[in-house]
C-alpha positions in Angstrom: 257.2 -54.4 93.7 259.1 -53.7 90.5 258.3 -55.0 87.1 255.4 -57.1 86.0 257.6 -60.1 86.3 257.5 -63.8 86.3 254.9 -64.3 89.0 253.2 -62.4 91.8 255.7 -63.7 94.4 258.6 -62.7 92.2 257.2 -59.2 91.9 256.8 -58.8 95.6 260.3 -60.1 96.3 262.1 -58.3 93.5 262.2 -55.0 95.4 263.0 -51.5 94.2 266.7 -51.4 93.7 268.3 -50.5 90.4 271.5 -51.6 88.8 274.4 -49.5 87.6 275.5 -52.0 85.0 275.4 -50.6 81.5 273.0 -52.1 79.0 274.6 -53.6 75.9 275.2 -50.9 73.3 273.3 -51.2 70.0 275.1 -51.0 66.7 273.3 -48.5 64.4 272.8 -49.4 60.8 271.7 -47.4 57.8 269.3 -50.2 57.0 267.9 -50.5 60.5 264.6 -48.7 60.2 262.9 -51.4 58.1 259.6 -50.8 56.4 256.2 -50.0 57.7 253.4 -51.0 58.2 254.4 -54.0 60.2 252.5 -56.8 62.0 254.3 -57.7 65.2 253.5 -60.8 67.3 251.7 -59.6 70.5 250.8 -61.6 73.6 251.0 -65.4 74.1 247.9 -66.4 72.0 249.4 -65.9 68.5 247.9 -62.5 68.1 249.5 -59.6 66.3 249.5 -55.8 66.4 249.7 -53.7 63.3 252.0 -50.6 63.4 251.3 -48.3 60.4 254.4 -46.0 60.7 257.6 -45.7 62.7 256.4 -44.8 66.3 257.5 -41.3 67.4 255.8 -41.3 70.9 256.1 -44.5 72.8 254.8 -45.2 76.3 256.3 -48.2 78.2 254.4 -49.8 81.0 257.1 -52.4 81.6 260.6 -52.0 83.1 261.9 -54.8 80.8 260.4 -53.1 77.8 261.9 -49.7 78.9 265.4 -51.3 79.1 264.9 -52.9 75.8 263.8 -49.7 74.0 266.8 -47.8 75.1 269.2 -50.7 74.3 268.0 -51.0 70.7 268.3 -47.3 70.1 264.6 -46.2 70.5 265.2 -44.1 73.6 264.5 -40.8 71.9 261.1 -42.1 70.8 260.1 -42.8 74.4 257.8 -40.2 75.8 256.9 -41.8 79.2 257.6 -44.9 81.2 255.9 -46.5 84.2 256.7 -45.8 87.8 258.7 -49.0 88.2 261.0 -48.4 85.2 264.3 -47.3 86.9 266.8 -48.2 84.2 268.4 -46.5 82.4 268.5 -43.5 84.7 267.5 -41.0 82.0 264.3 -42.8 81.0 261.3 -40.4 81.4 259.8 -42.0 84.5 256.3 -41.0 85.4 253.5 -41.9 87.8 252.0 -44.3 85.3 251.2 -47.7 86.8 251.2 -51.0 85.0 249.2 -52.6 87.9 246.4 -50.0 87.9 246.6 -48.5 84.4 244.7 -45.3 83.7 243.6 -45.0 80.1 243.2 -41.3 80.5 246.7 -40.9 81.8 248.2 -43.0 79.1 246.3 -41.3 76.2 247.4 -37.9 77.6 250.8 -38.6 76.1 249.3 -39.0 72.7 251.2 -42.3 72.1 251.4 -44.0 68.8 252.7 -47.2 70.5 252.2 -48.6 74.0 254.2 -51.6 75.3 253.2 -53.5 78.3 253.9 -56.9 79.9 250.6 -57.3 81.6 247.1 -56.9 80.2 244.9 -57.2 83.3 242.0 -57.6 80.8 241.8 -53.9 80.0 245.0 -52.4 78.6 245.3 -53.8 75.1 241.6 -53.9 74.3 240.8 -50.5 75.7 243.7 -48.8 74.0 242.8 -50.5 70.7 239.4 -48.9 71.0 241.2 -45.6 71.4 243.2 -46.3 68.2 246.5 -46.8 70.1 248.6 -49.9 69.0 249.6 -51.9 72.1 252.3 -54.5 72.1 251.8 -57.0 74.8 255.0 -58.8 75.8 254.4 -61.1 78.8 257.2 -62.5 81.0 259.6 -64.5 79.0 259.7 -68.2 79.7 263.1 -68.9 78.2 266.2 -67.2 76.8 265.0 -67.7 73.3 261.7 -66.1 74.3 263.6 -63.1 75.7 265.7 -62.8 72.5 262.5 -62.9 70.5 260.9 -60.1 72.5 264.0 -57.9 72.1 263.7 -58.3 68.4 260.0 -57.6 68.5 260.5 -54.3 70.3 263.3 -53.4 67.9 261.2 -54.3 64.8 258.1 -52.4 66.2 260.1 -49.2 66.7 262.0 -49.3 63.5 265.3 -50.5 64.8 265.5 -54.0 63.3 269.2 -54.2 62.8 270.0 -52.7 66.3 267.8 -55.4 67.9 269.7 -58.1 66.0 273.0 -56.6 67.2 271.9 -56.5 70.8 270.8 -60.2 70.7 274.0 -61.2 69.0 276.1 -59.5 71.6 274.0 -61.0 74.4 274.5 -64.5 73.0 278.3 -64.0 72.7 278.6 -62.7 76.3 276.4 -65.6 77.7 278.4 -68.2 75.7 281.6 -66.8 77.0 280.4 -66.7 80.6 279.2 -70.3 80.5 282.5 -71.4 78.9 284.5 -69.7 81.7 283.1 -72.1 84.3 284.4 -75.7 84.2 281.8 -78.5 84.2 281.4 -80.2 87.5 281.0 -83.9 88.2 278.2 -83.2 90.6 275.8 -80.3 90.2 275.8 -77.5 92.9 272.4 -77.2 94.6 271.0 -73.7 95.5 268.3 -71.9 97.2 267.3 -68.6 95.5 265.5 -66.5 98.1 262.9 -64.1 96.7 261.8 -62.8 100.1 262.2 -63.7 103.7 259.0 -65.7 103.7 261.1 -68.2 101.7 259.5 -68.0 98.2 262.0 -69.3 95.8 262.4 -70.6 92.2 262.6 -74.0 90.5 265.0 -75.0 87.8 262.2 -74.6 85.3 261.6 -70.9 86.1 263.3 -68.2 84.0 266.0 -67.4 86.5 266.3 -71.1 87.3 267.2 -71.8 83.6 270.0 -69.2 83.9 271.4 -71.1 86.9 270.9 -74.3 84.9 273.4 -73.0 82.3 276.1 -73.7 84.9 274.6 -77.0 86.0 273.1 -75.6 89.2 270.0 -77.4 90.6 267.3 -75.8 92.7 266.4 -77.5 96.0 262.7 -76.6 95.1 262.6 -78.9 92.1 259.7 -81.3 92.4 257.5 -78.9 94.1 253.8 -79.0 93.1 253.4 -75.3 93.7 254.6 -74.1 90.3 257.9 -72.4 89.3 257.8 -70.1 92.3 257.0 -72.2 95.4 257.2 -71.2 99.0 259.4 -73.5 101.2 259.4 -74.0 104.9 262.6 -73.2 106.8 262.8 -76.9 107.7 262.7 -77.9 104.0 265.6 -75.5 103.2 267.7 -76.6 106.1 267.1 -80.3 105.4 268.0 -79.8 101.7 271.3 -78.2 102.8 272.0 -76.3 99.6 275.6 -75.6 98.5 274.7 -72.0 97.6 272.2 -69.4 98.7 271.3 -66.6 96.4 269.6 -63.5 97.9 267.3 -61.6 95.6 265.9 -59.7 98.6 269.1 -57.9 99.8 268.4 -54.5 98.2 264.7 -54.3 98.8 264.5 -55.9 102.3 268.0 -55.6 103.8 268.6 -59.4 104.0 272.3 -60.1 104.5 274.5 -63.2 104.8 274.7 -62.4 108.5 271.0 -62.2 109.0 270.5 -65.5 107.1 273.2 -67.2 109.3 271.4 -66.0 112.4 268.1 -67.7 111.5 267.3 -70.6 113.8 269.0 -73.8 112.4 270.4 -72.2 109.3 273.9 -72.1 110.7 274.2 -75.9 110.2 273.8 -75.5 106.4 276.9 -75.9 104.1 276.1 -72.6 102.3 276.3 -70.8 105.7 279.3 -72.7 107.1 281.3 -72.2 103.9 280.4 -68.6 103.3 278.4 -69.2 100.1 275.6 -66.7 100.5 275.5 -64.2 97.6 273.3 -61.2 97.2 272.1 -60.9 93.6 270.9 -57.7 91.8 267.1 -58.0 92.2 266.4 -56.2 88.9 268.6 -58.5 86.9 267.0 -61.5 88.6 263.5 -60.4 87.8 263.7 -58.8 84.3 264.2 -60.5 81.0 265.7 -57.8 78.8 269.2 -57.0 77.5 270.8 -57.2 80.9 270.2 -60.9 81.1 273.8 -61.2 80.0 274.8 -59.2 83.2 272.9 -61.7 85.3 274.6 -64.7 83.6 278.0 -63.1 84.1 277.2 -62.5 87.8 276.3 -66.2 88.3 279.5 -67.2 86.6 281.5 -65.0 88.9 279.8 -66.8 91.9 280.3 -70.3 90.6 284.0 -69.6 89.8 284.6 -68.9 93.5 283.4 -72.4 94.5 286.0 -75.2 94.3 285.1 -78.1 92.1 
């Protein structure tokens, strides 16, 4: 498992690899620190968390939040990150767990801000009782949601302008990547493999929306099992996708060759035409500043496929 991601199946499939792609640099500003106290939107229920002063000791229990903190220039304020936060390499990784959080272990860092993506019914309320402001930022459901969370992290840590600059740069890169790929008369269909038990994504999922920027359509659309359904091998073979994306190459050693060797899979267009592409599992499962890297990676794939 890596980050507290989009769904349990996405977590299991996302693996443990890390990317070497650089995060977008923030652009410092003399006016970036804003004013405190601040009330920052927290959670998905319209709640807020009040931060009285610029945080100096931050604990991150979310790999996405960790990436965001460093991208917006708050890295020096980060005292500890959870055991799944593997980017950037110099983040102060610890044994803290977002899945089985220990109040005692968290409080030992004497944080004045904790950021998490999952509550599990105990994190935010328990830390609040201990007087520690906790910002809950659950898995983003859209690009706009991801942009908003980046700005929330920046505002909460006193880096308002840097957050705006990161989001602006992301928007520019994503727009350029989408513009680099010609519109197709017929959409390409795809199967995004989360793990070798054939969990996948629909076009309504977060990563599915990224594919949708290029007009790609998931073969899992129409499933009644949510945005992360499990398909049978027969369903995948019958759907005959144009492209197969592998989000389980790093974690689980799945390769184009091993996919082609599966019974019946050799008949699919994606296999016959060599259109099986490993994707960085962290980029496919996190919703922070490196979304732009994921969009550019998808653009590079689509550019290889004749219209």
